[in-house]
PATORNU-116625 format. One record per atom (N, C-alpha, C): residue in three letters; y, z, x. Coordinates in steps of 0.1 Angstrom, whole numbers, plus 5000, padded with zeros to 4 digits. Layout:
<recs>
ALAYZX
...
</recs>
This chain:
<recs>
MET496797675572
MET497797545572
MET497197485553
ARG498497465547
ARG498097385539
ARG498997305534
ILE499297145528
ILE500097055532
ILE500297015515
SER501496955515
SER501996895501
SER501796735502
VAL501996685486
VAL502196535487
VAL503496485499
SER504496595502
SER505596505504
SER505496515520
VAL504096525527
VAL504096515543
VAL503796415544
LEU503396335531
LEU503396175538
LEU504596095528
SER505596145523
SER506496085515
SER506995945524
ALA507695975541
ALA508095885545
ALA507295745545
ALA506095785549
ALA504695665551
ALA505095585538
LEU504595655525
LEU504395635513
LEU505895505508
LEU506895585513
LEU508095515507
LEU508295395516
ALA507895355525
ALA507795215537
ALA506895125529
ALA505895185525
ALA505095105521
ALA504995025506
SER505995145496
SER506195085486
SER507395005484
VAL508295005500
VAL509294885498
VAL508694745500
ALA507694755509
ALA506894615510
ALA506194565498
ALA505694675491
ALA504694595478
ALA505794575466
ALA506894685467
ALA508194575457
ALA508694475460
ALA508694435472
ALA509494285478
ALA508394195478
GLY507094255475
GLY505994135467
GLY505594035486
ASP505193935479
ASP504593855494
ASP505793805504
ALA506893815494
ALA508293785506
ALA508393835514
TYR508093955516
TYR508294085528
TYR507894055537
ARG508794055551
ARG508493995561
ARG509094115570
GLY509694235570
GLY509994325577
GLY509094425583
PRO508994535590
PRO508594595598
PRO507294625582
LEU506094695589
LEU505394735579
LEU504694865583
THR503894935570
THR503395035573
THR501895025567
LEU500995025572
LEU499695025567
LEU498895135569
ARG498495205562
ARG497495295563
ARG496295285569
LEU495795365580
LEU494595345587
LEU493395325578
SER492295215584
SER490995235575
SER490195335582
THR489295395570
THR488495465576
THR487795475592
ALA487395315592
ALA486795275601
ALA487795335618
GLN489095265611
GLN490395235626
GLN490595435624
TYR490395505618
TYR490395645616
TYR489695695626
ARG488295665625
ARG487095735632
ARG487195675646
GLN487495525648
GLN487695475660
GLN488895555668
ILE489795575665
ILE490595655673
ILE490595795676
ILE489395855668
ILE489096005671
ILE488396005682
GLY487395885684
GLY486395885692
GLY487195835707
ASP488095745707
ASP488995705715
ASP489595805722
VAL490095905715
VAL490996045723
VAL490596125725
PHE489396175717
PHE488296275716
PHE486896255727
GLY486896145726
GLY485096125731
GLY484196115716
PRO482696085718
PRO481796055712
PRO481596215700
THR481496265711
THR480796425708
THR481796505693
ILE483096435693
ILE483696515684
ILE483496395667
LYS482996455659
LYS482896445645
LYS483796395637
ALA483996285632
ALA484896235620
ALA484396245608
GLY483896305601
GLY483496295585
GLY483996275577
GLY483496305564
GLY484296295554
GLY484696185550
ARG484696165531
ARG485296015528
ARG486896035527
PHE487395935529
PHE488695905521
PHE488995785511
GLU489795815502
GLU489895695496
GLU490195545500
PRO489395475490
PRO488895335491
PRO490095275494
ASP490095165498
ASP491495045506
ASP491394965495
ILE492494875492
ILE492694785485
ILE492894655493
ARG491894565486
ARG491694425490
ARG492994365479
TYR493994285490
TYR494694205485
TYR494694065491
LYS494693955485
LYS495193835491
LYS493793785502
GLY492593845492
GLY491693815506
GLY491193945514
LEU491894005517
LEU491694115530
LEU492094235528
LEU491494325526
LEU491794495532
LEU492994505540
GLN492794445554
GLN493894475562
GLN495394415557
VAL494994315549
VAL496594295543
VAL496894415533
GLY495994445521
GLY495994545513
GLY496494685521
ALA496394695530
ALA496494825536
ALA497994895536
GLY498994765535
GLY500494755535
GLY500694845520
ARG499494815511
ARG500294855497
ARG499394955492
VAL498995055498
VAL498195155492
VAL499195265494
SER498795385486
SER499095495484
SER498195595486
VAL498795755488
VAL497795855491
VAL497795945481
THR496495995472
THR496996075460
THR497096195469
ALA496896345456
ALA497096425465
ALA495996485471
SER494696455457
SER493496465464
SER492696405478
GLY493896255484
GLY493496205491
GLY494396275505
ILE494996365504
ILE495896435512
ILE494896605517
GLU494396625505
GLU493396725509
GLU492396665518
GLN491896545514
GLN490696515522
GLN491096495539
TYR492196445538
TYR492696405552
TYR492996585559
ASP493696655555
ASP493496785558
ASP492196825559
ALA491496835555
ALA489896885559
ALA489296825567
SER489596705570
SER488796645580
SER489596725591
ALA490796675594
ALA491896715603
ALA491296865611
ARG491096965599
ARG490897115603
ARG489497095607
LYS488696985610
LYS486897015614
LYS487296925633
ILE488196825627
ILE488296755641
ILE488996875651
ALA490096945647
ALA490697045659
ALA489897145661
GLU488797185652
GLU487897295655
GLU487297245668
GLN486697145664
GLN485597105675
GLN486597095687
VAL487497015691
VAL488296965701
VAL488597145710
VAL488997185701
VAL489197355708
VAL487697445709
SER486797375706
SER485697465706
SER485097495725
LYS484397615722
LYS483997665740
LYS483297555745
GLU482397465735
GLU481497335743
GLU482997245746
ASN483797215740
ASN484797095744
ASN485897105754
ARG486597245750
ARG488197275754
ARG487997265770
ASP487297265777
ASP487197275795
ASP487397105792
THR486897035785
THR486896865792
THR488396815784
LEU488496875773
LEU489796785762
LEU490996855764
ILE491296985770
ILE491997035771
ILE492997045786
PRO493796985790
PRO494196975804
PRO494397025813
CYS494497215808
CYS494897315814
CYS494497395805
LYS494597545815
LYS494097685806
LYS495297805807
PRO495197825794
PRO496297865790
PRO496398055803
GLN497498075804
GLN497898225812
GLN497098325806
SER496498305792
SER496498435784
SER495498405771
ALA494598425767
ALA493398385758
ALA493898415747
ASP494698535743
ASP495198555731
ASP496798565732
ALA497398475741
ALA498998485737
ALA499398345739
PRO500698275734
PRO500998165733
PRO501298125751
ASP501198015753
ASP501597925763
ASP501897795760
ASP503597825762
ASP503897695758
ASP503997545771
ALA503797595779
ALA503697465790
ALA502497415787
CYS501097475786
CYS499797415786
CYS500297375770
ALA500597415760
ALA500497325747
ALA501397225750
ARG502297225756
ARG503297105755
ARG501997005765
ALA501797025774
ALA500796925781
ALA499796875771
PHE499196935764
PHE497896925756
PHE498796805746
PHE499396845740
PHE500296815724
PHE500796685731
ALA501196665747
ALA502196525747
ALA501196415754
ALA499596475758
ALA498996365766
ALA497796325751
THR498296415742
THR497096365730
THR498096295718
GLY499296345720
GLY499796275710
GLY500296145709
ARG500696115725
ARG500895985729
ARG499795855723
LEU498395945724
LEU497395825717
LEU497495855703
LEU497595975697
LEU497595975683
LEU498595865678
TYR499595905681
TYR500995825674
TYR501395705679
ARG500095655690
ARG500695515695
ARG501995525701
ARG502395585710
ARG503695595712
ARG503995725718
PRO504795775726
PRO505095915735
PRO505695975721
LEU505596075721
LEU506296165710
LEU507596175713
GLN508396215708
GLN509896255710
GLN509996385711
ALA511496415716
ALA511496545720
ALA511496655709
ASP511796595696
ASP511296735685
ASP510096715682
GLU509796615682
GLU508196605672
GLU507296735682
LEU507496695698
LEU506796795706
LEU507196935704
ASP508196955704
ASP508697085700
ASP507997175688
ARG508097085681
ARG508097135666
ARG506197175671
ARG505597055675
ARG503897095678
ARG503897245685
VAL504497265694
VAL504497375703
VAL504797485695
ALA505697485687
ALA506397595681
ALA505397645671
ILE504397535663
ILE503697555655
ILE502097615658
ALA501997595671
ALA500797615680
ALA501197825686
ALA502397795690
ALA502797955691
ALA502698045679
ALA503597975666
ALA503298105660
ALA501798145652
SER500898035652
SER499898045648
SER498698115660
THR499098125669
THR498698225683
THR499198365680
LYS500498375680
LYS500898495677
LYS500098605663
THR499998465654
THR499498565640
THR497698605642
MET497298505645
MET495798515651
MET495198555663
LYS495998575672
LYS496198615684
LYS494698565692
ASP494898425694
ASP494298355698
ASP494998185705
PHE494898205713
PHE495598005722
PHE494997925713
TYR493697915715
TYR493097795708
TYR493297765696
THR493197865687
THR493397865672
THR494997815671
GLY495697855676
GLY497097795675
GLY497097695680
LEU496497635688
LEU496397495698
LEU495597395683
ALA494497445675
ALA494097375666
ALA494797365653
THR495497435652
THR496997445643
THR497697335645
GLY498097345655
GLY499097205660
GLY498697115657
LEU497197065664
LEU496596955662
LEU496596905652
SER496096985641
SER495996955627
SER496796905623
THR497796955624
THR499096915616
THR499496775623
MET499096735635
MET499496605637
MET498296495634
LEU497296545628
LEU496196465625
LEU496296425605
VAL497396525604
VAL497396445587
VAL499396415588
ALA500096375600
ALA501296325598
ALA501396205596
PRO501996125587
PRO502396005587
PRO502095885599
ASN502795945611
ASN502595895623
ASN501395865627
PHE500395945625
PHE499195915626
PHE498295855619
LEU498295845604
LEU497695825594
LEU498195645592
PHE499195665594
PHE499795515592
PHE499995455603
ARG499995295604
ARG500395235615
ARG501795185608
GLN502995285613
GLN504395235613
GLN505195185620
GLU505195055616
GLU506294945625
GLU507694945628
ASN508394935635
ASN509794915640
ASN510194825644
ALA511194775638
ALA512394665645
ALA513094695652
GLU513394585660
GLU514994625673
GLU515594435672
PRO516794425672
PRO517194335678
PRO516294255688
ASP516494125687
ASP515494025695
ASP516493965707
PRO516694025721
PRO517593965728
PRO517393825731
ALA516293785730
ALA516093625735
ALA516793535724
HIS516693615711
HIS517293525694
HIS518493645692
PRO519693605694
PRO520493635687
PRO520893655675
GLY521193745667
GLY520493745650
GLY518893805645
GLN518393795657
GLN516793825649
GLN516193925657
TYR514993965646
TYR514294085652
TYR513194055653
ARG512594155662
ARG511094125663
ARG510394315669
LEU509594305666
LEU508794445666
LEU509394515680
ASP509494635676
ASP509694735693
ASP508394725698
VAL508394745711
VAL507194735722
VAL506194825719
TYR506094945713
TYR505095025709
TYR504294975697
SER505294925687
SER504694865676
SER504094705681
LYS504594665685
LYS503794515695
LYS502794575698
ALA502494655704
ALA501194695712
ALA499994765705
ALA500594825689
ALA499794855679
ALA499294725677
LYS500094635672
LYS499494535664
LYS498294425670
LEU498994445684
LEU497894395693
LEU496494435693
SER496394575693
SER495394645695
SER494294655686
PHE494794675670
PHE494394635662
PHE493694555658
PHE494494435659
PHE493994265659
PHE492794255666
LEU492894255680
LEU491794255688
LEU490794345690
TRP490994465686
TRP490194575691
TRP489594665676
ASN490694655669
ASN490294735656
ASN490394885657
ALA491394895668
ALA491795055672
ALA493295055681
GLY493495155683
GLY494895215685
GLY494895135700
PRO495995145708
PRO496295145719
PRO495995215732
ASP494995135738
ASP494395235751
ASP495795285762
ALA495195305768
ALA496695415781
ALA496995285787
LYS496395165791
LYS497095065800
LYS497694965791
LEU497494985776
LEU498494905770
LEU499694985762
LEU499695085766
LEU500595185764
LEU501795165776
ALA500895205786
ALA501795175799
ALA502595045802
ALA501794905797
ALA502594805795
ALA503594815786
ALA503194895777
ALA504394905768
ALA505794945772
GLU505195075776
GLU505995165781
GLU507395115796
SER506695015803
SER507294965812
SER507894845810
GLY507894805798
GLY508494685793
GLY507594535794
GLU506694565802
GLU505694455808
GLU505694355793
LEU505394455784
LEU504694345773
LEU505794255767
ASN506794305770
ASN507794225764
ASN507994115770
THR507494085779
THR507793945786
THR506593845784
PRO506593705786
PRO505593625778
PRO504193655791
LYS504693645807
LYS503793705812
LYS502993825810
GLY503593915810
GLY502794055805
GLY502094055793
LEU502593965781
LEU501793995771
LEU500693935771
ALA500793805783
ALA499393695783
ALA498493795789
LYS498993885802
LYS498193925805
LYS497494055799
GLN497794095791
GLN497294235784
GLN496394125772
VAL496694065767
VAL495893985759
VAL494793935764
ASP494693895777
ASP493393825783
ASP492793945786
ARG493394055789
ARG492694195794
ARG491694235781
LEU492294255771
LEU491294275755
LEU490494165751
LEU490894045753
LEU490093945749
LEU488693965759
ALA488993985772
ALA487794035781
ALA486994155779
SER487794215771
SER486694355770
SER485694365761
PRO484494455763
PRO483494455755
PRO483794465744
ARG484794535740
ARG485494615728
ARG486194495715
LEU486194375724
LEU486594265714
LEU485294265704
GLU484094295707
GLU482994295695
GLU483394365684
ALA484194465684
ALA484494535674
ALA485794485665
GLY485894415675
GLY487694355667
GLY486894275657
VAL486294215664
VAL485694055657
VAL484694115645
ARG483794215647
ARG483194235636
ARG484094295626
ALA485094355627
ALA485894405618
ALA486294325608
TYR487094205617
TYR487694115607
TYR486594035597
PHE485393995606
PHE484293925597
PHE483993985585
SER483894155588
SER483594225575
SER484294215561
ASP485594225571
ASP486594235561
ASP486194135551
MET486493975560
MET486393845557
MET485493815543
PHE484293865547
PHE483093875539
PHE482893945532
GLY483994045529
GLY483994175518
GLY482794265523
PHE482294305532
PHE480994395536
PHE481294525527
ASN482494565528
ASN482794725521
ASN481694705511
GLU481694575500
GLU481294605487
GLU479594625491
LEU479294605503
LEU477394635503
LEU476694775500
ALA478094825504
ALA477694985501
ALA477395055485
TYR477894955475
TYR477594965461
TYR476694895456
LEU476094795466
LEU474894675459
LEU473694755457
GLY473294725445
GLY471794755441
GLY471094655433
LYS469594655428
LYS469394555422
LYS468294615414
ASP468094545408
ASP466994555398
ASP465194615404
ALA465694755401
ALA464394815410
ALA462894745406
ALA462794745391
ALA461594695385
ALA461194555388
LEU462494465390
LEU462094345395
LEU462094305410
TYR462594395418
TYR462794395432
TYR462694465439
PRO461494565436
PRO461294705445
PRO461094705462
ASN461494615463
ASN461394595480
ASN462994595485
PHE463694585476
PHE465094545480
PHE465794715483
THR465694785493
THR466494865498
THR467794905502
VAL468095015505
VAL469295065514
VAL469095025526
GLN468094975530
GLN468094965543
GLN467894795545
VAL467694765534
VAL467494605533
VAL469094575536
THR469694635528
THR471194615526
THR472194635539
ALA471694745550
ALA472494745562
ALA471694685570
ASP470394655571
ASP469894535583
ASP470694365576
ALA470894345566
ALA471394275559
ALA472894235567
GLN473994335566
GLN475394285569
GLN475094285585
GLU474194365593
GLU474094355607
GLU473694225608
GLN472694165603
GLN471894065608
GLN472893925609
THR473993975600
THR475293855598
THR475693885609
LEU476493965613
LEU477194025624
LEU476794025634
ARG475494045635
ARG474593995651
ARG474593845651
THR474593765640
THR474693575643
THR475993555648
LEU476593585641
LEU478193545645
LEU478493625655
ILE478393725663
ILE478693745675
ILE477993705686
ASP476793655681
ASP476193575694
ASP476493465693
LEU476593375683
LEU477393235683
LEU478993225691
LEU479893315685
LEU481393285687
LEU481593325698
LEU480893455705
LEU481593525716
LEU480793535727
ASN479193495725
ASN478093535736
ASN478293395740
GLN477593295731
GLN478193155733
GLN479193065734
LYS480393145729
LYS481493115728
LYS481692925719
GLY480992955708
GLY480492825700
GLY481892805694
ASP480992665684
ASP482192615673
ASP482092695660
TYR483392765657
TYR483092845643
TYR482692745631
ARG482392645633
ARG481792565618
ARG480392585623
ASP479692615631
ASP478692615634
ASP478192705627
LEU479092785620
LEU478092945616
LEU477692895606
PHE477792775598
PHE477792725583
PHE476192655588
THR475792645600
THR474792565601
THR473592615607
VAL474192725617
VAL473192825628
VAL471892835621
ARG470692785628
ARG469792835624
ARG469092955633
LYS469492995644
LYS469393115654
LYS469993255647
THR469193335645
THR469593455639
THR468893575644
PHE468593705635
PHE468093815643
PHE467393885630
LEU466493935631
LEU465393995620
LEU464594105626
THR465094205616
THR463894295620
THR462994305608
PRO461594375609
PRO460194375601
PRO461194375585
ILE461694475581
ILE461894465565
ILE462694325563
LEU463294305569
LEU464494175566
LEU463594035568
GLY462294065575
GLY461593955576
GLY460593925564
SER460294055555
SER459494105543
SER460294005534
VAL461694005534
VAL462393965525
VAL462393785526
TYR462593755539
TYR462493605542
TYR461493545540
GLY460393625539
GLY458793565544
GLY458493535555
VAL459093575564
VAL459093565582
VAL458193685587
PRO457093635596
PRO456593775599
PRO457293805612
VAL457793925611
VAL458493975624
VAL457494065630
VAL457694065645
VAL456494175653
VAL457794215661
ALA457994385656
ALA458894425664
ALA458294615663
PRO457494625673
PRO456894735673
PRO457794895674
ASP458994865675
ASP460194965672
ASP461094935660
GLY460194875651
GLY460994825640
GLY462694775640
GLY462994735654
GLY464294705658
GLY464294595658
TRP465294485663
TRP465694365661
TRP465094295670
THR465094155666
THR464494085677
THR464993905673
PRO465193835683
PRO466093715678
PRO464893605670
TYR465393545664
TYR464293415658
TYR465293325651
THR464793215653
THR465393055650
THR464392955639
TYR465092965628
TYR464692885620
TYR464092745622
PRO463292685620
PRO462592585624
PRO463592465617
GLU463692335618
GLU464392255612
GLU464192215602
ASN463292215594
ASN462692195578
ASN462992315570
ASP463192405577
ASP463392555570
ASP464492555563
PRO464692605547
PRO465892625539
PRO466992675546
HIS466492825553
HIS467592875559
HIS468392805566
SER469492845564
SER471092775580
SER472092825571
GLY472392865586
GLY473892925584
GLY473993095577
VAL475293125578
VAL475093295572
VAL475593295559
THR475793165549
THR475693175536
THR474593205532
MET473493135539
MET471793155532
MET471293265538
GLN472193395544
GLN471393485543
GLN471493635534
VAL470793725534
VAL470693805521
VAL472093865519
SER472993915534
SER474193945533
SER475393885521
PHE475093745522
PHE475893665513
PHE474993645497
LEU474093615499
LEU473393575490
LEU473193705476
ALA472893825481
ALA472493915473
ALA473794035470
LEU474893985477
LEU476094015476
LEU476793975458
HIS476493825461
HIS476693765452
HIS476193705437
SER475593805437
SER474393805425
SER474793905417
HIS474093905406
HIS474094025396
HIS473094085398
PRO472394205394
PRO471194315395
PRO469394225392
GLY469994175384
GLY468694125380
GLY468493975378
ARG469593925382
ARG469493725382
ARG470593685389
THR470293545395
THR471293505407
THR472693465395
SER473593405404
SER474593355394
SER475393255408
PRO474893125400
PRO475893005410
PRO477393025409
THR478093045400
THR479193075396
THR479593175408
LEU479193295408
LEU479793425417
LEU479593385430
ARG478693255436
ARG478393215445
ARG479193145452
GLY479293045443
GLY480592935446
GLY481693005448
LYS482193055437
LYS483793175436
LYS483793185453
ALA482693275456
ALA483093315468
ALA483293265482
LEU482493135482
LEU482593005489
LEU484092965490
ARG484592955477
ARG485992865474
ARG486992995476
GLU486593115480
GLU487893215483
GLU487693235497
MET486693295504
MET486293315512
MET486393255525
VAL485493125521
VAL485593015536
VAL486492895533
LEU486992875521
LEU487992775520
LEU489392825515
CYS489792955512
CYS491093035508
CYS491692925493
GLN490492905486
GLN491192825476
GLN490692935462
ARG491893025453
ARG491693095447
ARG490793005433
VAL490093125428
VAL489293085416
VAL489993155405
PRO490693095392
PRO490893235387
PRO489993315378
ASP490293405376
ASP489193475366
ASP489093455353
PRO487893475346
PRO487293395335
PRO488793495324
PRO488593415311
PRO489293455302
PRO488393605292
GLY489193715292
GLY488493805286
GLY487593805275
ASN487793685266
ASN487193665252
ASN486093585257
VAL485393545268
VAL484393445271
VAL482993505263
ASN482293415258
ASN480693475257
ASN480193425265
PHE479293525271
PHE478593465285
PHE477193495279
THR476593515266
THR475393545261
THR474193455266
VAL474493315268
VAL473793205271
VAL473693235284
VAL474393265295
VAL474193255309
VAL473393375311
GLN473693475306
GLN472793595310
GLN471493595304
ASP471193555290
ASP469993555289
ASP468593445296
THR468293525303
THR467393425314
THR465993415307
ALA465293475294
ALA464193465292
ALA464693345277
ASN465793265276
ASN465693185266
ASN464693045270
PRO463893035261
PRO463192915260
PRO463692755260
LEU464792775254
LEU465692665257
LEU466192605269
TYR466792705278
TYR467292735292
TYR467292795303
LYS465792745306
LYS464892815314
LYS465592835329
THR466592735334
THR466892765347
THR468592805346
ALA468992855359
ALA470592905360
ALA471192765354
ARG470892635361
ARG471492525361
ARG471792485343
GLU470592465333
GLU470492435325
GLU471292535315
ARG471392675317
ARG472192795311
ARG473392775314
LEU473892735321
LEU475292685330
LEU475792575322
ASN475292485322
ASN475692325314
ASN475992385300
ALA475092475293
ALA475192535276
ALA476092605279
HIS476592675286
HIS477792825289
HIS478992705287
ALA479292595301
ALA480392465302
ALA480792405292
THR479792405278
THR480492335269
THR481992365262
GLU482292535265
GLU483292565261
GLU484292555269
ALA485192515258
ALA486792425270
ALA487392515277
MET487892645273
MET488392755282
MET487392745299
CYS486292765296
CYS485292775309
CYS484992665318
THR485392515314
THR484892375320
THR485692395333
GLY487092415334
GLY487892375346
GLY487092495356
CYS487192615356
CYS486492695368
CYS485092665372
HIS484092625364
HIS482992615367
HIS482692505375
LYS484092365371
LYS483792255379
LYS483992245395
ILE484592385399
ILE484692385413
ILE483692505422
THR482692595411
THR482492715417
THR481092655415
ASP480392595403
ASP479192585400
ASP478792475407
PRO479092355413
PRO478292265419
PRO478292305435
MET478792395443
MET478492465454
MET477392585448
GLY477592675443
GLY476592805438
GLY475492735433
LEU474892615427
LEU473992575421
LEU472792525431
ALA473492465444
ALA472892425458
ALA471892585466
MET472592655458
MET471592785466
MET470792885457
GLU470292795444
GLU469692865437
GLU468192865439
ASN467792805456
ASN466292805459
ASN466193005461
PHE467193025465
PHE467293175469
PHE467993285454
ASP466693365453
ASP466993465442
ASP467993545447
THR468193635438
THR469393745438
THR469293845447
ALA467893865450
ALA467693955466
ALA467893845481
GLY467993705478
GLY467993665490
GLY466293595494
SER465593585484
SER464293525489
SER463993385488
PHE463393375491
PHE463493185491
PHE462493135476
ARG462993045471
ARG461693035457
ARG462092875452
GLN461192835449
GLN461092695442
GLN461192655426
HIS460992765421
HIS460992755405
HIS461792865397
GLU462092845389
GLU462792945377
GLU462292955367
ASN460993065359
ASN460593065346
ASN459592915347
GLY459192915360
GLY457892785356
GLY458892635362
VAL460192655361
VAL460492505362
VAL461092475375
ALA460792415383
ALA461492345393
ALA463092335395
ILE463492435403
ILE464792395406
ILE465492325411
ASP466692275404
ASP467192145410
ASP468792195417
ALA468192165429
ALA469492225441
ALA470592105443
ARG470592035434
ARG471791965438
ARG473091965434
GLY473991945444
GLY475591985446
GLY476291915448
GLU477691925451
GLU478891885453
GLU479791935459
LEU480391945466
LEU481992005474
LEU482791865477
ASP484391905469
ASP484991785468
ASP484591675474
GLY483691625462
GLY483491495463
GLY481791455475
VAL481991525481
VAL480791535489
VAL479191565484
LYS478291465481
LYS477291525473
LYS476191565482
PHE475491655480
PHE474191715487
PHE472791745476
SER471591785484
SER470391805474
SER470091925475
ASP470492015484
ASP470192195487
ASP470892265492
GLY470492385496
GLY471492465505
GLY471792375518
PRO471092385526
PRO471392305542
PRO472292175539
GLY472192145528
GLY473392035528
GLY474692085523
LEU474692185515
LEU476192215510
LEU476392325524
ASN475792355530
ASN476192435548
ASN476792325557
ARG476092205556
ARG476792065564
ARG477892045557
ALA478092055544
ALA479292035534
ALA480592105542
LEU480192245542
LEU480992355546
LEU481592315558
HIS480692295567
HIS480592275583
HIS481792145584
ASP481492045579
ASP482091905580
ASP483891945572
SER484292015563
SER485392075553
SER486192095562
PRO487491995562
PRO488292045572
PRO489192165564
ARG489092225552
ARG489692365550
ARG488792475556
THR487692455561
THR486792565566
THR487292615581
PRO487992545587
PRO488692595603
PRO490392605596
ALA490592525587
ALA492192535583
ALA492192705576
CYS491092735568
CYS490992865558
CYS491192995571
LEU490092985582
LEU490193075591
LEU491393105598
VAL491893005601
VAL493493015607
VAL494393105601
GLU494093035586
GLU495093115577
GLU494893255575
ARG493493295572
ARG493093435569
ARG493293555583
LEU493093465592
LEU492993545603
LEU494593555610
THR495393475607
THR496993515611
THR497393605600
ALA496993625587
ALA497393695576
ALA496493815584
TYR495493845588
TYR495093985592
TYR495494045603
ALA495993995612
ALA496593995624
ALA497894055617
LYS498793995612
LYS500194065607
LYS499994145598
GLY499094175591
GLY498794275581
GLY499494255570
ARG500094115565
ARG500494115549
ARG500193965549
ALA500393885535
ALA499993795531
ALA501093735537
LEU500893575541
LEU501793465544
LEU502593425533
VAL503693365542
VAL504993325534
VAL504793145534
PRO504993075523
PRO505392915527
PRO505792895540
ASP506592925541
ASP507692875557
ASP506792905563
GLU505692975567
GLU504892985580
GLU503992895580
SER503692805574
SER502692715573
SER503092595585
THR503992605589
THR504392525603
THR503592595615
VAL503392735615
VAL503492785624
VAL501692775626
THR501092805613
THR499692805611
THR499192685614
LYS499792555611
LYS499592445613
LYS499392415627
GLY500392475634
GLY500192445652
GLY499092535655
PHE498892645649
PHE497592715653
PHE495792645651
GLU496292565642
GLU494992475632
GLU494692345647
LEU496192295650
LEU495892185659
LEU495492245673
ASP495992315678
ASP495492415691
ASP493492465689
PHE493792525675
PHE491992535675
PHE491092425675
ALA491592365670
ALA490592205668
ALA490592165682
ALA491592145696
ALA491692105706
ALA490592215714
ALA491092345707
ALA489592425717
ALA488292435712
LYS488092315701
LYS486592295700
LYS486192435691
TYR487392465683
TYR486992565673
TYR486192695680
ARG486792735689
ARG486492845695
ARG487292965695
LEU486693095684
LEU487093195683
LEU487893265691
PRO487893295704
PRO488293345712
PRO490093295717
ASP489893145715
ASP490893065716
ASP491993115705
LEU491493095696
LEU492193125684
LEU493193255683
MET492193365689
MET492693505690
MET493893485698
ARG493493445709
ARG494593435718
ARG495593405716
LYS495593235710
LYS496693205704
LYS497993275696
ILE497193325686
ILE498093425675
ILE498493535683
ALA497393565691
ALA498193725699
ALA499093715710
THR499293565715
THR500593555722
THR501593455715
SER501393455703
SER502393395700
SER504093475695
ASP505093455693
ASP505893535691
ASP505893585676
ALA505493425666
ALA505293445652
ALA504793565649
LEU503793635661
LEU502893735652
LEU504093885651
TYR504993865665
TYR505994005663
TYR507293975658
ALA507693905653
ALA508893835647
ALA508793925635
VAL509893975632
VAL509894045614
VAL511594005611
THR511794005596
THR513394015595
THR514094145595
PRO515394135595
PRO515694265595
PRO515394385584
PRO515594485589
PRO514694605581
PRO515994625569
GLN515794635561
GLN516494685548
GLN516094745537
VAL515594875538
VAL514994965533
VAL515594995518
ALA516895025520
ALA517495095507
ALA517594945499
ASN517994815504
ASN518394765496
ASN516794675488
ALA515694745495
ALA514794685488
ALA513994755479
LEU514394895479
LEU513695005472
LEU514194975456
PRO512894945448
PRO513394975433
PRO514195095430
THR514795095416
THR515795185416
THR515295305414
GLU514095335408
GLU513095455404
GLU512795475418
ILE512395435430
ILE512195515441
ILE513695555449
ALA514695465447
ALA515595475455
ALA516995615453
LYS516295695440
LYS516695795434
LYS516095915443
</recs>
């Protein structure tokens, strides 16, 4: 089987509509599965023994989130070939002698001849989970026909079944979350997502995975379109251990952890900063927030002041903490009150990610806090800025980052942005580019004083306390989590909805599961504007 670019044309066309309309678009979305979602679905449908390897084309971050960018991506011819190769390998594993008795619900009458009944049973059951809805009659008929034709050619029923399955795994209905709209009977003249699109949006939001059998059954029965039925399913998903995967996915997106895969430090200066350190750093932050937000059902704002965390021996060497773990694994650790480490922004995953390979960057760190934690965009620097002074860490006149930035910020074009980034970033200067604590730079004591919107502090813990107390911190989570759930950027007139979420979040003492439940049970999550594909298309696409 070979496929062409036209295989994905319908999905790409729908994605183009949303992109062309910009942030004003509120119709049904078409979002490409992330690599993690792709692999999770394969694991859910076929089990952990089936390996979905390969590397797919990178996602696009938009408005701070990869999940929002998923509705604006395209697939190149090379990308289609990657999907095709992966589909073939997965299908081969499913029908292999080791797996077929478990994964195929029937046996053919003859191993070397078509068996349409058995093929139909397999494709109907599998397709329902892959497409996140029951297959339509013509879709099912096509898969059965493909399997039969291949079986006749290859004289092997299971090879034919694999051919049919591989075509499903490269179909837009699997690779893209294609939403559909329908008139809302409770609100004449308005539209809502159809029940299967609703189920998918709910499951990807809370679990970062496709709907399970129970959620699909609730959709098929119509239960999901009732307030009571929706609340029942939301509560079930929130009570599941799989919620952890959904929370991990959201915060990995919010904190930009996809960039950690490309993070490197100057090996001559930081020889101990290895790939394993990077992997452990990400896991440390995720374990910290899961423990606080889910296990303890704690206050979200405490994420920026929490002292309880988890360490491995290799991370302990970076933090200067002796970690005893015979198996080299994870162990709980709580920093003492006078320790400079507090909150996830003082962890290696944040400090190292927002630094240069050989030096720190108060500007990058402050910019990350403004954009990730406070949802305040910082403009990119002009293209003709001279960074020589900032980059020269050996300059005898400016031995510390503060001194170099003060000299650099005398340029008028730089002053505005540096005023909103550097006062925060400089409070983190006691941590080098690898995240290790230090008190001096080039023999000079580090001045870690800073300021956040009028609140002054003397060090990193003071900065984190200011972040904890800032009203923008929980408000930003509400805005970003709502956009993440919707899969698109919010528009100004949705501020009324997010303001309501903010009030409820505060009333619930800033507990994350309560906020997720409020968003997931809100009509606003599933409301869409009438689909107007033809009118929304730019001229060159409409032709």
